[in-house]
Steps between C-alpha positions, in 0.01 A plus 500: 500500500749303686544275184564820297776616729648146504511495112651860475769412746581176305586696204763714689781266435855483408525566132861392444382165350193611316598841375546559128858558353366827378394608851781753519386681174139482600289799605426560858151347472634180324768463779222486760324212312548197723362156510489213740775229504420180320384304813266779612397549146356144480318549834348832359335292222338274755378816682358649183307175426345504852418880475331460161300200621368706806422805280302281258321351803394841630406645170285194425325541830462874438319432177227293674482681840636780692832474677559589873702805570781270597472319176499822297816611685662155442404515113653852472822381673530183295448682171772750599725211608436315167593802302817547709604142466442511115702815475788338697506193287481715172779713630730201570420358159603817327816532701594132431420545126713815483797333673490199264479715193804704614676175562432379166623827349821484710565142380443574134736794523772299670463230235538737216803668660683176570438391130641807373849398643435132393392545145577129421224382732143455364241669716248212472762240600608701800146568622425131469804417710404744767138370512615134528818530703452802740361292783714202443826701505357767743585775259526846643442774250539521120886535508540193711268317253714611208832399657354147583351477139842576344693273730275201441506551126875534486530193706283307271685616195835398670378158560368459150832613341703273739286203409554567124877518566513183693308313218758634239783359704360148521678271231281328224499136540581297178205332341516119477411325174351203672304451822717410804543119524381441140709329236493577130308255281587397141278650232359158424355473847287807467130421543566167681399426860748400764387151507533463128847628501586265802359197311715591183813518712429168678434330170829634366702365796344165454582495135863562571527193727 
C-alpha cells in the first residue's frame, strides 16, 4: 500500500506546465485532472513494467498452486496498483493530446487572421517559411513570422532590382572584327597554312634581289 500512496502523491503536482490551454473553461472535474511531470512520467512506465511482471508471476503461480495469505494480499495490491498506474498514464496522455490539439487550432486561427491583413501572401509559402525558418530565426508567434517573411522577401526584391539597374548602367563594349593581335590576310591566302604563306613571301623576296 505504501507504493500506492507514493504514486497518488506523485500525481499531485504543479499543473502550470502541463495544464491544457482550455483549463479555465473546463468543468470542475476536468480541472482536477492531473498528471505526473515528464521526468516522473518516465519513471512511472518503469514501475508499471515491474508491477505487471510481478502480477503475471503471481497469477501464473496461482494457476498451478495455492498462494499464501501474504501472496494473495500482494497480488490484490499489485493489481490495484497496476490499474492506478495505467489510469495515471492514460490521463496524462489525454491531457497532452488535448493540449496539442488546442495549440494546433490556435495556430491555424492565428495564421488565417494574419493572412487576412496580408492578402498578397500565399498560405502555402508562408507555412513552408514558418516550418523551415522558425527555429533558425527563433521566431516567436505568427505575427513575428509574418514580419520577418515580408522583410526578407522585400530585401530579396530590392537586391534583385538593384542588380538589374546596375547591369543596365554598364556600357556595351564594341565588338572587334578580328581577334586581338591578328592581322588581316589577302583573299588569295585563304585555305593556306602559315608555313606555305611564309615560303611564298620568302620566294618573292629572293626574286626581287
